[in-house]
C-alpha positions as a LaTeX table, in Angstrom:
\begin{tabular}{lrrr}
\hline
Residue & $x$ (\AA) & $y$ (\AA) & $z$ (\AA) \\
\hline
Met1 & 111.03 & 32.94 & 70.40 \\
Ser2 & 108.05 & 32.85 & 72.77 \\
Ile3 & 110.39 & 32.54 & 75.79 \\
Val4 & 112.32 & 35.65 & 74.67 \\
Met5 & 109.04 & 37.58 & 74.21 \\
Ala6 & 107.84 & 36.48 & 77.64 \\
Met7 & 111.16 & 37.61 & 79.20 \\
Leu8 & 110.92 & 41.01 & 77.47 \\
Leu9 & 107.37 & 41.45 & 78.75 \\
Val10 & 108.46 & 40.56 & 82.30 \\
Val11 & 111.46 & 42.93 & 82.14 \\
Gly12 & 109.30 & 45.73 & 80.67 \\
Ala13 & 106.66 & 45.22 & 83.34 \\
Gly14 & 109.37 & 45.24 & 86.01 \\
Val15 & 110.75 & 48.59 & 84.76 \\
Thr16 & 107.25 & 50.10 & 84.65 \\
His17 & 106.54 & 48.72 & 88.14 \\
Ala18 & 109.86 & 50.10 & 89.42 \\
Arg19 & 109.03 & 53.56 & 88.05 \\
Ala20 & 105.58 & 53.42 & 89.64 \\
Gln21 & 107.18 & 52.45 & 92.98 \\
Asp22 & 109.92 & 55.11 & 92.76 \\
Pro23 & 109.04 & 57.54 & 95.60 \\
Val24 & 111.03 & 60.43 & 94.08 \\
Ala25 & 109.23 & 60.14 & 90.71 \\
Ala26 & 105.85 & 59.87 & 92.46 \\
Arg27 & 106.64 & 62.92 & 94.65 \\
Val28 & 107.75 & 65.02 & 91.64 \\
Ala29 & 104.56 & 64.07 & 89.75 \\
Lys30 & 102.36 & 65.20 & 92.67 \\
Thr31 & 104.29 & 68.32 & 93.75 \\
Leu32 & 102.42 & 71.54 & 93.15 \\
Val33 & 104.42 & 74.15 & 91.26 \\
Pro34 & 103.07 & 77.71 & 91.65 \\
Leu35 & 102.80 & 79.54 & 88.33 \\
Glu36 & 101.79 & 83.01 & 87.24 \\
Val37 & 99.98 & 82.91 & 83.90 \\
Glu38 & 99.33 & 86.19 & 82.10 \\
Val39 & 96.77 & 86.12 & 79.30 \\
Ile40 & 96.40 & 89.21 & 77.10 \\
Ile41 & 93.52 & 89.58 & 74.65 \\
Ile42 & 94.70 & 92.07 & 72.02 \\
Arg43 & 92.54 & 93.65 & 69.32 \\
Tyr44 & 93.94 & 95.24 & 66.16 \\
Met45 & 92.35 & 97.27 & 63.39 \\
Asp46 & 94.64 & 96.66 & 60.42 \\
Thr47 & 98.07 & 97.00 & 62.11 \\
Lys48 & 96.98 & 99.47 & 64.82 \\
Lys49 & 96.48 & 98.06 & 68.32 \\
Ile50 & 93.11 & 99.31 & 69.59 \\
Ser51 & 92.81 & 97.41 & 72.89 \\
Ser52 & 94.85 & 95.19 & 75.16 \\
Leu53 & 93.12 & 93.42 & 78.06 \\
Pro54 & 95.52 & 91.63 & 80.45 \\
Tyr55 & 94.44 & 88.95 & 82.94 \\
Thr56 & 96.74 & 87.26 & 85.47 \\
Leu57 & 95.96 & 83.87 & 86.99 \\
Ala58 & 97.69 & 82.02 & 89.81 \\
Val59 & 97.82 & 78.43 & 88.61 \\
Asn60 & 99.35 & 75.48 & 90.46 \\
Ala61 & 100.90 & 73.00 & 88.03 \\
Asn62 & 99.73 & 69.47 & 88.93 \\
Gly63 & 96.78 & 71.08 & 90.75 \\
Pro64 & 93.09 & 71.67 & 90.04 \\
Glu65 & 91.61 & 73.90 & 87.36 \\
Val66 & 91.56 & 77.65 & 88.01 \\
Gln67 & 88.73 & 79.92 & 86.85 \\
Leu68 & 88.57 & 83.67 & 86.32 \\
Asn69 & 85.30 & 85.45 & 85.49 \\
Met70 & 85.09 & 89.17 & 84.81 \\
Gly71 & 81.89 & 90.63 & 83.42 \\
Thr72 & 79.07 & 93.12 & 83.35 \\
Glu73 & 75.31 & 92.81 & 82.90 \\
Ile74 & 74.17 & 94.99 & 79.99 \\
Ala75 & 70.55 & 96.16 & 79.72 \\
Val76 & 69.06 & 95.38 & 76.31 \\
Pro77 & 65.75 & 97.16 & 75.52 \\
Thr78 & 62.82 & 95.21 & 74.11 \\
Ser79 & 59.70 & 96.98 & 72.84 \\
Thr80 & 56.22 & 95.53 & 72.61 \\
Phe81 & 53.18 & 97.31 & 71.24 \\
Thr82 & 49.73 & 97.08 & 72.78 \\
Pro83 & 46.57 & 98.43 & 71.13 \\
Ile84 & 45.04 & 101.63 & 72.50 \\
Ala85 & 41.48 & 101.36 & 73.73 \\
Pro86 & 39.00 & 102.40 & 70.96 \\
Glu87 & 37.51 & 105.26 & 73.03 \\
Arg88 & 40.98 & 106.83 & 73.53 \\
Ala89 & 42.01 & 106.26 & 69.92 \\
Gly90 & 39.05 & 108.24 & 68.61 \\
Asp91 & 39.97 & 111.28 & 70.76 \\
Ala92 & 43.46 & 111.64 & 69.36 \\
Lys93 & 43.14 & 112.35 & 65.66 \\
Gly94 & 46.11 & 111.28 & 63.59 \\
Gln95 & 47.70 & 109.42 & 66.52 \\
Pro96 & 48.78 & 105.77 & 66.15 \\
Asn97 & 46.45 & 103.07 & 67.46 \\
Phe98 & 49.13 & 101.35 & 69.54 \\
Asn99 & 51.02 & 102.02 & 72.75 \\
Pro100 & 54.76 & 101.09 & 72.84 \\
Ile101 & 56.00 & 99.50 & 76.08 \\
Thr102 & 59.74 & 99.10 & 76.62 \\
Ser103 & 61.17 & 96.47 & 78.95 \\
Tyr104 & 64.77 & 95.46 & 79.59 \\
Asn105 & 66.53 & 92.12 & 79.54 \\
Tyr106 & 70.06 & 91.79 & 80.87 \\
Arg107 & 72.83 & 90.06 & 78.98 \\
Ser108 & 76.17 & 89.14 & 80.49 \\
Val109 & 79.30 & 90.27 & 78.66 \\
Gly110 & 82.89 & 89.83 & 79.74 \\
Thr111 & 85.71 & 87.32 & 79.92 \\
Arg112 & 85.89 & 83.80 & 81.34 \\
Ile113 & 89.22 & 81.98 & 81.51 \\
Asn114 & 89.73 & 78.40 & 82.74 \\
Ser115 & 93.28 & 77.13 & 83.09 \\
Met116 & 95.09 & 74.02 & 84.26 \\
Ala117 & 98.77 & 73.03 & 84.07 \\
Ser118 & 100.99 & 70.03 & 84.62 \\
Val119 & 104.76 & 69.51 & 84.61 \\
Thr120 & 106.19 & 67.45 & 81.75 \\
Glu121 & 109.14 & 65.08 & 82.06 \\
Asp122 & 111.52 & 67.60 & 80.46 \\
Gly123 & 110.57 & 70.36 & 82.94 \\
Arg124 & 108.25 & 72.33 & 80.68 \\
Phe125 & 104.61 & 73.04 & 81.48 \\
Asp126 & 101.58 & 71.66 & 79.67 \\
Leu127 & 99.17 & 74.63 & 79.99 \\
Arg128 & 95.51 & 74.21 & 79.05 \\
Leu129 & 93.51 & 77.39 & 78.42 \\
Asn130 & 89.82 & 77.88 & 77.70 \\
Ile131 & 88.95 & 81.49 & 76.92 \\
Asp132 & 85.47 & 82.91 & 76.29 \\
Asp133 & 85.19 & 86.64 & 75.63 \\
Ser134 & 82.07 & 88.64 & 74.76 \\
Ser135 & 81.49 & 92.36 & 74.36 \\
Val136 & 79.11 & 94.94 & 72.95 \\
Tyr137 & 79.82 & 96.26 & 69.48 \\
Gln138 & 77.89 & 99.30 & 68.34 \\
Ser139 & 78.40 & 101.00 & 65.00 \\
Pro140 & 75.63 & 102.65 & 62.96 \\
Ser141 & 77.46 & 101.98 & 59.71 \\
Thr142 & 77.65 & 98.19 & 60.09 \\
Val143 & 74.76 & 97.13 & 62.32 \\
Ala144 & 71.22 & 96.98 & 60.95 \\
Gly145 & 68.88 & 99.33 & 62.78 \\
Gly146 & 71.43 & 102.09 & 63.36 \\
Asn147 & 72.90 & 103.09 & 66.68 \\
Gln148 & 69.84 & 102.06 & 68.72 \\
Met149 & 70.55 & 98.35 & 68.31 \\
Pro150 & 73.57 & 96.91 & 70.09 \\
Ala151 & 75.40 & 93.94 & 68.62 \\
Phe152 & 77.12 & 91.35 & 70.78 \\
Arg153 & 80.33 & 89.75 & 69.62 \\
Ser154 & 81.98 & 86.70 & 71.08 \\
Phe155 & 85.31 & 84.93 & 70.86 \\
Ser156 & 86.16 & 81.43 & 72.15 \\
Ser157 & 89.43 & 79.56 & 72.20 \\
Arg158 & 90.41 & 76.11 & 73.52 \\
Asn159 & 94.13 & 75.37 & 73.42 \\
Thr160 & 96.99 & 73.49 & 75.04 \\
Leu161 & 100.44 & 75.11 & 75.06 \\
Leu162 & 103.82 & 73.66 & 75.98 \\
Leu163 & 105.79 & 76.47 & 77.67 \\
Arg164 & 109.05 & 76.94 & 79.58 \\
Asp165 & 109.46 & 79.21 & 82.60 \\
Gly166 & 109.44 & 82.82 & 81.36 \\
Gln167 & 108.25 & 81.98 & 77.85 \\
Thr168 & 105.68 & 84.12 & 76.00 \\
Arg169 & 103.66 & 82.77 & 73.10 \\
Glu170 & 101.07 & 84.34 & 70.83 \\
Tyr171 & 98.97 & 81.40 & 69.81 \\
Thr172 & 95.87 & 82.45 & 67.90 \\
Ala173 & 94.50 & 85.13 & 65.64 \\
Ala174 & 90.96 & 85.56 & 64.36 \\
Thr175 & 89.20 & 88.28 & 62.36 \\
Asp176 & 85.79 & 89.62 & 63.41 \\
Arg177 & 83.53 & 89.49 & 60.34 \\
Val178 & 81.46 & 92.53 & 61.35 \\
Ser179 & 84.13 & 94.98 & 62.49 \\
Gly180 & 87.22 & 93.65 & 60.67 \\
Glu181 & 89.16 & 93.65 & 63.95 \\
Val182 & 91.79 & 90.97 & 64.50 \\
Val183 & 91.88 & 89.28 & 67.92 \\
Lys184 & 95.13 & 87.75 & 69.18 \\
Ile185 & 95.94 & 85.92 & 72.41 \\
Ser186 & 99.33 & 86.29 & 74.10 \\
Val187 & 100.29 & 84.02 & 77.02 \\
Thr188 & 103.25 & 84.33 & 79.38 \\
Leu189 & 104.07 & 81.65 & 81.97 \\
Lys190 & 106.38 & 82.23 & 84.96 \\
Val191 & 107.29 & 79.98 & 87.87 \\
Val192 & 106.69 & 81.77 & 91.18 \\
Lys193 & 109.88 & 81.50 & 93.25 \\
\hline
\end{tabular}
């Protein structure tokens, strides 16, 4: 029994070693395959599509990670109140005893997509996507403080998809608790000829 097990281990190791030494298999595993990956972030209110933001990335399967960053810096006001000097406060009857000073901080909003792909043994593509999306949401009816106070919403997704050339897949849906909007991600992968 132990001799048979030892022979099976040697044969199995020989097959694994032969595959590792196979120059065609090694070359296929390391060959870069140019891909075009389209990511669309779609927002719905009930069943009505209210926005569709497409992003296209050039990704090399079996290559390094690709990053796309698209954003804007938004000024967010901050008010502080300083006391008015007593001699000035006495001159202005009925006026408040403080002086408001407004300053601005900047906050980055936009979309960041990281992607990486590899070829599987059956010719499909193992596509990894990390998506971070943030935006300003402003609605007097749902945000405390009325229309003077912006709200920032964010959406993050980490996923791995198995896709064929030309395949499109919608892979996630999430509902924003404040606005009620539904966010969906659609991905299309194409091999660049």
